[in-house]
C-alpha positions as CSV (number, residue, x, y, z in Angstrom):
1,X,-11.4,-1.3,-30.0
2,X,-10.3,-0.8,-26.5
3,X,-11.8,2.8,-26.4
4,X,-15.0,1.1,-26.9
5,X,-14.9,-1.4,-24.3
6,X,-16.1,-0.3,-20.6
7,X,-14.5,1.8,-18.8
8,X,-15.9,2.7,-15.3
9,X,-16.5,0.3,-12.3
10,X,-20.3,1.6,-12.4
11,X,-20.5,-0.1,-16.1
12,X,-18.4,-3.5,-15.1
13,X,-20.5,-3.9,-12.0
14,X,-23.6,-3.2,-14.1
15,X,-23.4,-6.4,-16.1
16,X,-23.4,-8.9,-13.1
17,X,-27.4,-9.5,-13.0
18,X,-27.3,-9.2,-17.3
19,X,-24.9,-11.5,-17.5
20,X,-26.1,-14.1,-15.0
21,X,-29.8,-13.8,-16.6
22,X,-28.3,-14.1,-20.4
23,X,-26.9,-17.5,-18.9
24,X,-30.0,-18.7,-16.9
25,X,-31.7,-18.2,-20.4
26,X,-29.1,-20.2,-22.3
27,X,-28.2,-16.8,-24.3
28,X,-24.5,-17.8,-24.9
29,X,-23.9,-15.5,-27.8
30,X,-25.2,-12.6,-26.0
31,X,-23.3,-13.7,-22.7
32,X,-20.1,-13.7,-24.9
33,X,-20.5,-10.4,-25.9
34,X,-21.3,-8.9,-23.0
35,X,-17.8,-10.6,-21.8
36,X,-16.2,-9.2,-25.2
37,X,-17.1,-5.8,-24.3
38,X,-15.0,-5.7,-21.1
39,X,-10.9,-5.8,-20.4
40,X,-9.3,-9.0,-19.1
41,X,-9.2,-7.6,-15.8
42,X,-12.9,-6.7,-15.5
43,X,-14.1,-9.8,-17.6
44,X,-11.8,-12.1,-14.7
45,X,-13.4,-10.0,-12.0
46,X,-17.2,-10.8,-13.5
47,X,-16.4,-14.2,-14.0
48,X,-15.4,-14.7,-10.2
49,X,-18.4,-12.9,-9.2
50,X,-20.4,-15.8,-10.7
51,X,-21.7,-19.0,-8.9
52,X,-19.7,-22.5,-10.0
53,X,-22.5,-23.7,-12.1
54,X,-23.0,-20.5,-14.3
55,X,-19.3,-20.3,-14.0
56,X,-18.4,-23.4,-15.9
57,X,-21.4,-23.4,-18.4
58,X,-19.9,-20.3,-19.5
59,X,-16.0,-20.8,-19.5
60,X,-16.4,-24.2,-21.0
61,X,-17.2,-21.9,-24.1
62,X,-14.3,-19.5,-24.1
63,X,-11.0,-20.4,-26.2
64,X,-8.1,-21.5,-24.3
65,X,-6.7,-18.5,-25.3
66,X,-9.0,-16.5,-23.6
67,X,-9.1,-18.5,-20.5
68,X,-5.0,-18.1,-20.1
69,X,-5.8,-14.3,-20.3
70,X,-7.9,-14.4,-17.5
71,X,-6.3,-16.7,-15.3
72,X,-3.1,-14.3,-16.2
73,X,-4.6,-11.0,-14.5
74,X,-6.0,-12.6,-11.7
75,X,-4.7,-12.6,-8.1
76,X,-3.2,-16.1,-7.4
77,X,-6.1,-16.9,-4.9
78,X,-8.6,-16.1,-7.2
79,X,-6.9,-17.7,-10.2
80,X,-6.7,-20.6,-8.1
81,X,-10.4,-20.7,-7.3
82,X,-10.8,-19.8,-10.9
83,X,-9.3,-23.0,-12.5
84,X,-11.1,-25.2,-10.1
85,X,-13.9,-25.5,-12.2
86,X,-11.6,-26.4,-15.4
87,X,-11.3,-30.6,-16.1
88,X,-7.4,-32.0,-15.9
89,X,-6.9,-31.3,-19.9
90,X,-8.2,-27.7,-19.9
91,X,-6.7,-26.8,-17.2
92,X,-3.4,-27.9,-18.6
93,X,-3.8,-26.2,-22.0
94,X,-4.3,-23.2,-20.2
95,X,-1.2,-23.5,-17.6
96,X,0.9,-24.0,-21.1
97,X,-0.6,-20.1,-22.1
98,X,-0.2,-18.8,-18.9
99,X,3.1,-17.1,-17.3
100,X,5.5,-20.1,-15.5
101,X,5.0,-18.9,-11.8
102,X,1.0,-18.2,-11.9
103,X,1.0,-22.3,-13.5
104,X,2.9,-23.3,-10.3
105,X,0.9,-21.5,-7.8
106,X,-2.2,-22.8,-9.0
107,X,-0.7,-26.6,-9.4
108,X,0.5,-26.2,-5.8
109,X,-3.5,-25.5,-4.8
110,X,-4.3,-29.2,-6.2
111,X,-3.9,-32.6,-4.9
112,X,0.2,-34.0,-5.7
113,X,-1.7,-36.9,-8.0
114,X,-3.9,-34.8,-10.0
115,X,-0.6,-32.0,-10.6
116,X,1.5,-34.3,-11.5
117,X,-1.2,-35.9,-14.0
118,X,-1.8,-32.2,-15.4
119,X,2.0,-32.0,-16.0
120,X,2.4,-34.7,-17.6
121,X,-0.5,-33.0,-20.2
122,X,1.4,-30.3,-20.6
123,X,3.9,-29.0,-23.1
124,X,6.0,-26.9,-21.1
125,X,5.8,-29.3,-17.3
126,X,9.0,-29.7,-17.4
127,X,9.6,-26.5,-17.2
128,X,7.1,-25.7,-14.5
129,X,8.1,-28.8,-12.4
130,X,11.2,-27.3,-10.7
131,X,9.3,-24.4,-9.6
132,X,7.0,-26.7,-7.5
133,X,9.7,-27.4,-5.0
134,X,9.5,-23.9,-3.2
135,X,7.3,-23.9,-0.5
136,X,4.1,-21.0,-0.8
137,X,5.1,-18.2,1.1
138,X,8.6,-18.0,-0.3
139,X,10.1,-16.1,-2.7
140,X,10.5,-19.0,-5.0
141,X,6.5,-19.7,-4.9
142,X,6.3,-16.5,-6.4
143,X,9.2,-16.6,-8.9
144,X,9.0,-16.4,-12.7
145,X,12.0,-18.5,-14.7
146,X,12.2,-15.9,-17.3
147,X,14.5,-13.0,-17.3
148,X,16.5,-11.0,-20.2
149,X,20.1,-12.7,-19.3
150,X,22.9,-10.8,-21.0
151,X,26.5,-11.5,-21.1
152,X,28.7,-8.6,-19.6
153,X,31.0,-8.2,-22.8
154,X,27.9,-7.8,-25.0
155,X,28.1,-4.7,-26.9
156,X,25.0,-2.2,-26.5
157,X,24.1,-3.7,-30.2
158,X,24.5,-6.9,-29.0
159,X,22.4,-6.5,-26.3
160,X,19.2,-5.1,-28.4
161,X,19.5,-7.6,-30.7
162,X,19.4,-10.2,-28.0
163,X,16.6,-8.4,-26.5
164,X,14.7,-8.9,-30.1
165,X,16.0,-12.4,-30.2
166,X,14.3,-13.5,-26.7
167,X,10.9,-11.5,-26.9
168,X,10.9,-11.0,-23.4
169,X,7.2,-10.4,-21.4
170,X,6.3,-7.2,-20.6
171,X,7.1,-7.3,-16.7
172,X,10.8,-8.2,-17.2
173,X,12.0,-6.0,-19.9
174,X,12.7,-3.0,-17.9
175,X,15.7,-4.7,-15.5
176,X,18.3,-6.8,-17.9
177,X,20.2,-9.1,-15.9
178,X,24.1,-9.3,-16.6
179,X,25.1,-13.0,-16.1
180,X,28.6,-15.0,-15.6
181,X,29.7,-17.6,-17.6
182,X,28.7,-19.8,-14.4
183,X,25.1,-18.5,-14.4
184,X,26.3,-16.3,-11.8
185,X,24.2,-12.3,-11.5
186,X,27.0,-10.4,-11.9
187,X,24.9,-7.1,-12.5
188,X,22.0,-5.2,-13.4
189,X,21.0,-2.5,-16.0
190,X,18.0,-0.8,-16.7
191,X,16.6,-0.9,-20.2
192,X,16.7,2.9,-20.5
193,X,20.0,2.9,-20.3
194,X,20.6,0.4,-22.9
195,X,18.9,2.6,-24.9
196,X,20.7,5.9,-24.9
197,X,24.2,4.4,-24.7
198,X,26.4,4.3,-27.3
199,X,26.2,1.4,-29.7
200,X,29.7,0.1,-29.1
201,X,29.8,0.4,-25.5
202,X,30.2,-2.7,-23.4
203,X,27.3,-4.0,-20.7
204,X,30.3,-4.2,-18.0
205,X,30.7,-0.5,-18.2
206,X,26.9,0.1,-17.8
207,X,26.0,-2.5,-15.4
208,X,25.2,-1.9,-11.6
209,X,27.3,-4.0,-9.6
210,X,25.6,-4.0,-6.2
211,X,22.6,-6.1,-7.0
212,X,19.9,-6.6,-4.2
213,X,18.7,-10.1,-4.3
214,X,17.0,-12.8,-2.7
215,X,17.2,-16.8,-2.0
216,X,14.3,-19.2,-3.0
217,X,13.5,-19.5,0.9
218,X,13.4,-16.0,1.7
219,X,10.0,-14.8,3.5
220,X,7.8,-13.5,0.5
221,X,6.5,-10.3,2.8
222,X,10.5,-9.9,3.3
223,X,11.1,-10.1,-1.0
224,X,7.6,-7.4,-1.2
225,X,9.4,-5.2,1.3
226,X,12.4,-5.2,-0.3
227,X,10.9,-4.2,-3.5
228,X,9.0,-1.6,-2.1
229,X,12.2,-0.1,0.0
230,X,14.4,-0.1,-2.9
231,X,12.0,0.6,-5.7
232,X,12.5,-1.6,-7.9
233,X,10.7,-3.2,-10.8
234,X,11.7,-6.5,-10.6
235,X,14.0,-8.4,-8.1
236,X,16.4,-11.1,-8.5
237,X,16.0,-14.6,-6.9
238,X,19.7,-16.4,-6.8
239,X,20.8,-20.4,-5.4
240,X,23.3,-20.1,-2.6
241,X,25.8,-20.4,-4.9
242,X,25.1,-17.2,-6.7
243,X,23.7,-18.5,-9.9
244,X,20.4,-16.7,-10.9
245,X,17.2,-18.7,-11.0
246,X,14.4,-16.1,-11.8
247,X,13.1,-13.2,-10.9
248,X,9.5,-11.5,-9.1
249,X,8.2,-8.8,-11.2
250,X,6.2,-5.7,-10.2
251,X,2.9,-7.4,-11.3
252,X,3.3,-10.3,-8.8
253,X,4.5,-8.0,-6.1
254,X,0.9,-6.0,-6.4
255,X,-0.8,-9.0,-6.2
256,X,0.9,-9.9,-3.2
257,X,0.2,-7.2,-1.4
258,X,-3.2,-7.3,-1.9
259,X,-3.6,-10.4,-1.0
260,X,-1.6,-10.1,2.3
261,X,-3.7,-7.1,2.5
262,X,-7.1,-9.1,2.5
263,X,-5.6,-11.7,4.6
264,X,-5.0,-9.3,7.6
265,X,-8.1,-7.7,7.4
266,X,-9.6,-11.5,7.4
267,X,-7.8,-12.5,10.0
268,X,-8.9,-9.6,12.5
269,X,-12.1,-11.0,12.3
270,X,-11.5,-14.3,12.0
271,X,-12.6,-15.1,8.7
272,X,-10.4,-17.0,5.6
273,X,-8.9,-15.2,2.7
274,X,-10.7,-17.8,0.7
275,X,-13.9,-16.1,2.1
276,X,-16.1,-14.7,-0.9
277,X,-19.7,-13.5,-0.8
278,X,-20.2,-15.8,-4.3
279,X,-18.4,-18.9,-2.3
280,X,-20.1,-21.9,-1.6
281,X,-22.8,-21.6,1.6
282,X,-21.2,-24.8,3.3
283,X,-17.8,-23.7,2.7
284,X,-18.6,-20.0,4.6
285,X,-20.3,-22.4,7.2
286,X,-17.4,-25.2,7.7
287,X,-14.8,-22.3,7.6
288,X,-16.8,-19.1,10.1
289,X,-18.6,-21.3,12.3
290,X,-15.0,-22.9,14.3
291,X,-13.7,-18.7,15.1
292,X,-17.7,-18.0,16.3
293,X,-18.0,-21.5,18.4
294,X,-14.5,-20.2,20.3
295,X,-15.8,-16.8,20.6
296,X,-18.7,-18.3,22.8
297,X,-16.7,-20.0,24.8
298,X,-14.6,-17.1,25.6
299,X,-17.8,-15.0,26.2
300,X,-18.7,-17.5,28.9
301,X,-15.5,-16.5,30.6
302,X,-16.7,-13.0,30.8
303,X,-19.8,-14.5,32.2
304,X,-18.3,-16.8,34.6
305,X,-16.5,-13.5,36.2
306,X,-19.9,-11.4,36.1
307,X,-21.1,-14.8,38.1
308,X,-18.3,-14.7,40.4
309,X,-19.6,-11.3,41.2
310,X,-23.3,-11.7,41.7
311,X,-24.2,-10.6,45.5
312,X,-21.8,-7.6,43.9
313,X,-24.0,-6.9,41.2
314,X,-27.3,-7.5,43.6
315,X,-26.1,-4.8,46.0
316,X,-25.4,-2.2,43.2
317,X,-27.6,-2.8,40.4
318,X,-26.1,0.4,38.7
319,X,-22.8,-1.7,38.6
320,X,-24.4,-3.6,35.6
321,X,-24.9,-0.6,33.1
322,X,-21.3,0.5,33.6
323,X,-20.0,-3.2,32.2
324,X,-21.0,-2.6,28.4
325,X,-18.8,1.3,29.3
326,X,-16.1,-0.8,30.0
327,X,-15.9,-4.0,27.7
328,X,-16.4,-1.2,24.6
329,X,-13.5,1.0,25.8
330,X,-11.4,-1.7,26.8
331,X,-12.0,-3.6,23.4
332,X,-11.6,-0.2,21.5
333,X,-8.0,0.8,23.1
334,X,-6.9,-3.2,22.6
335,X,-7.7,-3.3,19.1
336,X,-6.3,0.2,17.9
337,X,-2.8,-0.4,19.4
338,X,-3.0,-4.4,18.3
339,X,-4.0,-3.1,13.9
340,X,-0.9,-0.5,14.5
341,X,1.4,-3.4,15.3
342,X,-0.2,-6.0,13.0
343,X,0.4,-3.8,10.1
344,X,3.9,-3.0,11.2
345,X,4.8,-6.3,11.5
346,X,3.4,-6.6,8.2
347,X,5.1,-3.7,6.3
348,X,8.6,-4.5,8.6
349,X,8.5,-1.2,9.7
350,X,9.0,-2.8,13.4
351,X,11.8,-4.8,13.8
352,X,12.3,-7.9,16.5
353,X,15.0,-5.0,18.0
354,X,12.4,-2.3,18.0
355,X,9.4,-4.8,19.7
356,X,10.0,-3.7,23.6
357,X,10.5,0.2,22.7
358,X,7.0,0.0,20.7
359,X,5.3,-1.9,23.6
360,X,6.6,1.1,26.0
361,X,5.3,3.6,23.9
362,X,1.8,2.1,23.3
363,X,1.8,1.6,27.4
364,X,2.6,5.3,27.9
365,X,0.2,6.0,25.0
366,X,-2.0,3.8,27.1
367,X,-2.4,5.4,30.3
368,X,-2.1,9.1,29.1
369,X,-5.4,8.3,27.1
370,X,-7.0,5.6,29.9
371,X,-6.2,9.0,32.5
372,X,-8.3,10.8,30.2
373,X,-11.2,8.8,29.7
374,X,-11.3,8.0,33.5
375,X,-11.6,11.0,34.1
376,X,-14.8,11.7,31.9
377,X,-16.5,8.4,32.4
378,X,-16.6,9.5,36.0
379,X,-17.1,12.9,35.4
380,X,-20.6,11.5,33.4
381,X,-20.9,8.9,36.2
382,X,-21.7,10.9,38.8
383,X,-23.6,13.2,37.3
384,X,-25.8,10.2,35.6
385,X,-26.2,8.9,38.9
386,X,-25.4,11.7,41.6
387,X,-23.2,8.8,43.4
388,X,-19.8,10.2,44.4
389,X,-18.9,6.6,45.0
390,X,-20.2,4.4,42.0
391,X,-18.1,7.3,40.0
392,X,-15.0,6.7,41.8
393,X,-15.0,2.8,41.3
394,X,-15.9,3.5,36.9
395,X,-13.0,5.9,36.7
396,X,-10.5,4.0,38.6
397,X,-11.5,0.8,36.8
398,X,-11.6,2.2,33.6
399,X,-8.1,3.8,34.4
400,X,-7.1,-0.1,34.6
401,X,-8.8,-1.6,31.8
402,X,-7.6,0.8,29.3
403,X,-4.0,1.0,30.2
404,X,-3.8,-2.8,30.5
405,X,-5.7,-2.7,26.9
406,X,-2.6,-0.7,25.5
407,X,-0.3,-3.4,26.8
408,X,-2.3,-6.3,25.5
409,X,-2.9,-4.5,22.0
410,X,1.2,-4.9,21.7
411,X,2.2,-8.2,23.5
412,X,-0.3,-10.3,21.9
413,X,0.5,-9.5,18.1
414,X,4.2,-9.8,19.0
415,X,3.9,-12.9,20.7
416,X,2.1,-14.6,17.7
417,X,4.9,-13.2,15.1
418,X,7.4,-14.9,17.7
419,X,5.1,-18.3,17.6
420,X,5.5,-18.0,13.7
421,X,1.3,-17.2,13.4
422,X,-0.1,-14.8,11.8
423,X,-0.3,-11.6,14.3
424,X,-3.7,-10.8,12.8
425,X,-5.6,-13.8,14.0
426,X,-5.2,-12.7,18.0
427,X,-6.7,-8.8,17.5
428,X,-10.4,-10.1,17.3
429,X,-11.1,-13.0,19.5
430,X,-7.8,-12.9,22.3
431,X,-7.7,-9.1,23.0
432,X,-12.0,-8.7,23.2
433,X,-11.9,-11.5,25.2
434,X,-9.1,-10.8,28.0
435,X,-10.1,-6.8,28.0
436,X,-13.7,-8.1,28.8
437,X,-12.5,-10.6,31.4
438,X,-9.9,-8.0,32.8
439,X,-12.3,-5.1,32.8
440,X,-15.2,-6.6,34.1
441,X,-13.1,-8.3,37.4
442,X,-11.4,-4.3,37.6
443,X,-15.1,-3.3,38.0
444,X,-16.5,-5.7,40.1
445,X,-13.4,-6.0,42.5
446,X,-13.0,-2.9,43.4
447,X,-16.7,-2.4,43.8
448,X,-16.1,-5.2,46.2
449,X,-13.2,-3.5,47.8
450,X,-14.9,-0.8,48.2
451,X,-17.9,-1.6,49.9
452,X,-15.9,-3.7,52.3
453,X,-14.4,-0.7,53.1
454,X,-16.9,2.2,53.4
455,X,-19.2,-0.6,55.3
456,X,-20.5,0.5,58.9
């Protein structure tokens, strides 16, 4: 019974070690019993936590219908990795039982030759094949071709009979689509309105004619923004001629939103969204090492700046204590601004027409914050060192660094967005290096300049 299944995250997390131990012992009956005690979503998460060899051994003992249910509830990226352990015949059987959009997402992640072989083995391959034409990251790549299509002249009684005959999936039954003779989208009506209406009333009198739709080539983020903005449970996807091709469901929106948030968070620190603690060691090294190498190269730029002012540091050794302060404050200020910009760009809150005003706002905010921090740091430096000259150098350079950091934190994501590159990719390596280099130039350059001015 459902009430007997594990119902808390603590209970679910506690079964990971138990399941691994049972697999290592070869106690397959016990391992399957552990899985059967969980809800499908928890079962899917637990299977994804296993290493590849253990997962393959256990999955080979699950029925195709169980595997299909697990694949259906996973986010697309996890589902693709999950299916990577299946042989082609098993994969074809599993995808036959999953929603068409999920099957297409999995097939896009394997080679074209392998996808064609799997399609040939599938019973519904002809239904899935047209979905593969849509590029990853578009509305078409998340579209389900299954939706409730009703004629405008249908009565409410006829519409309900058609619903019973079609037996739609629960994700596509809240909104019913009224389709013309040529397959064009004429309107939309909610199931609630149909159920509560008079049995003889025509759908044309119930439907909302001002429909919200997207084309298959619409960016996935724009589609998600529209669903959130208009608070709709499914979004129709139509061709250029107005004919309806499919819908994006609320479940797919939730998966997409989670994946985009994960990707942005990972990109901020130079990681791939495919990175997982349970992933392969070799793949983790391959994904992380290039970013760490780039970061090392950028750090050498900071070192070159410090080396260029070697004589200044040798004369005023106390300046070395200020370098970490300049670096930390500049990076923190830039990343704060960049985080706001990345999120606003991702959610559509920041439109191109608003970009200049948003950058000006952040620059002004950076100047105000810079003035306050500069005054505090200058005062603290004077109390610490007892040297008014050094405290002035730190205060002025801190102000200049943080003021520039506010500008860089906004302009870097904006430029990357214009170049059609994920804005989050530049938020860590590029900004930290830029603020370090400029901050060190300001601090050491200001010290050099003032040394010449006060020299006898």
